[in-house]
N, C-alpha and C positions, 0 to 999 in steps of 0.2 A: 667786306672789305671795301674799306674808302680808298678811290679812286682816284690816281695822282695825277693832278693838270700835266697836260702834257707841257714840256720842252716851249720855252721861245731864244732863239740865235736874234746875231746880230742881224741877217738876212730875214728876215721874220720880222722884225721889228720893222715900222712903219711909220718910217716921218712926217713930220707936219712939211707940209711943202714947202711952209715959211724959212725952213732948216735950210742954214746958209751955209757953204764950202768952201772948199778953198782949189783954184783950176790955174796946171803948170802945163806949157805943153811945148814941143819940139818937133823934129822928124825925122825918120823913122824910116832906115833901107831893110826890108823882108826879103826873103825867096820870091815874096807875092808882087813884091814891088813896093813901089817910095809910098809911106801913107805920113800923116798929120795924126801925132799919138798926144794924146789928152791924158791927164788924170785927175779926176775931181776927188777930191780928201773931204768927207765929215770929220775926218779925227784921227787919233795917232794910232790907232790898230791895223792891219791890214784889210779887215773885210769890210773897214770903212772908205775904205778906196774904189774906183769906179775907172777901169781903163778904156781908155775910148781908140779906134783906129778908123782912123777917116780920110776917104776919097773923095777930092775934088773933083769939076765941079758935083753939086748935090744935080741929081732929077727934081723935078716937080714931086715927085710923088719916089722916096730914095729910096735902095733896097736899105733893111736893116737886121743886124740880125742880134739878136739878145742872147749872152751865154757866160751860165756861169760854170767856175772855176770845176774842174777836174781832172786834180792833179797824177791820178794812179794813169789815165791815157794821155794825156796832155804832155807829161813831163819822161814816163818812166812807159810809157806804151803798154798798157795792160790790155788783154782781149776781151775783156767783158763787156764793153761798149763800144758806141761807134763818136763817141764825143771827138777825138783828135780830127777824127774824119771830116767831122762835123764843122770844128775850126775852120781846118784847110781848105776846103769846101764855100764857106762863106767867107775867105777875106780873096781866094781866085772869085770870085761872082763881081765881090765889089770893087775888087779892084778894078776890073771890068767892066761896070758898067756906074763906080759911083756909085758912094754910099757909106754904111755908118758900121762898124763892128763896135758894140758895146757889154766888157768881160767884166761882170761880176766877181768880186773873189769871195766865191764865197761857196764850196766844198759839197758835196750830197746834196745837192738839192736843196741846200741854205742848211742844213740841219750841222755841220759842221764837218771836220777831217775825221775826229775822233767817235763822231756818231756813227761815221762810216765806213768808218773800220770795224767799228763792232760788228755795222751789220752785214761788212761783207766775210767778218768773220762765221757770224750763226747763217750765212748762207754755205761757207765750205765747212763746219763740223754740222750744221743740223740742215743741210739741203732746205732753207728759207730763200723766199727771192727779194727782190730787195722792198716791194711790199707788204709782204709779211712780216720781216725784218725791222722794219719802219715801227708797225702795230705791236711787234715785240719788246721795240725801246723807249713805249709811248712816245713816238714823234710821228705828226704833220706829213702824210706822204710827199708831199711840197711846199714847205712853208717859205717860200721864195714872195719879196710884193716888190713891189717895182715903183715906188714914189720919185726914188730917189734916179730911176731909168729914164723917168718923166722931165724932170730936172735937166738932166743931158740931153734928151732931146727939144731940150724950150730954149734952150743952149745954142741951138743949133738952127733956131726956130721955124718946128718943124710943129705941122698938126697932122700930116697924112704923112704915114708907112707904108713900104711891103716888107710884111715880116719873115723871114723865114727862120720857119717852126712848124716842130713837130704838132706842137706842146701848145691847145688851144686855154686854160690856165695865164699863159702869157699875153693870149690873146685877149682876153677879156680881160687882163689886170692893165690893160693900156688903155681897152675902150672902157675902162671905166672910169679911166684918168683923162680922159675927155680927146683923146686921140683917134684918129678914122685910122682902122689897120686892115689892107688887106694882106692874106694870108700866100703867101711864096714857098711851098715842098721844101725841104732840104731831108733828101731821103736815102741813105746808105743802104747800100746791099748789107744783105747781113750776114755771118759769117756760120760757122758752128758755136765758135764759144761765144758771142754777141746775140744771137739769134733768141735763150729766153732771156735775156734782158730787155731787148724790142718788145718782145710777145707780154713781160710783164705791164709795161710802158703800154703797150695799145689796152690789153685785155682788164686791166684792173684799174689801169691812170688815167682813162682815156683819147691813151699820145692819137693822132694820127696819120695813116699808114693805106699806104694803095699798093704798095708789091711786097706785102712780108706776108710767108705759110709758116 
């Protein structure tokens, strides 16, 4: 039987570094403090935008968080992951130290909302974890690319960052694009409902956790 090619999504397409974007900015008051709020747009689709919350002044090696959308947790407060808590912790830290929060509008680790919901249903009905569900759907485990994130960092004249992440793929992705990256862990205590997902990310996807049992 012929194997079907893996799906390609907007967040998995790596644009040329010369690709042009539109930019707009304003000021935004939040529960975490005031930020400069930027939108970088590469097209008419929502997934073609990257949002940025920036707290000046930026230190020489600023704190940076690159987070992709997780609407189920960040909007509807689902209990099966730590994405909402990571978002809040990142904004508090960046507000305190200065830095940049970069928000990629691509849910499901870049696979898209439809595929994410399909994966969640496979978990509910067949007991598959997120890694197994993506394989069943013929999806890459993490198809995100970071060329557009690089364009955002270049806008702020950054060459070296302290990256808030547990994901080694984000580190290698930005390093490959020419940035000096120092990892800053961002661990959220596991709950009974989030622990299975976090263990899958550690055991099957290589995420770095120091305090996860």
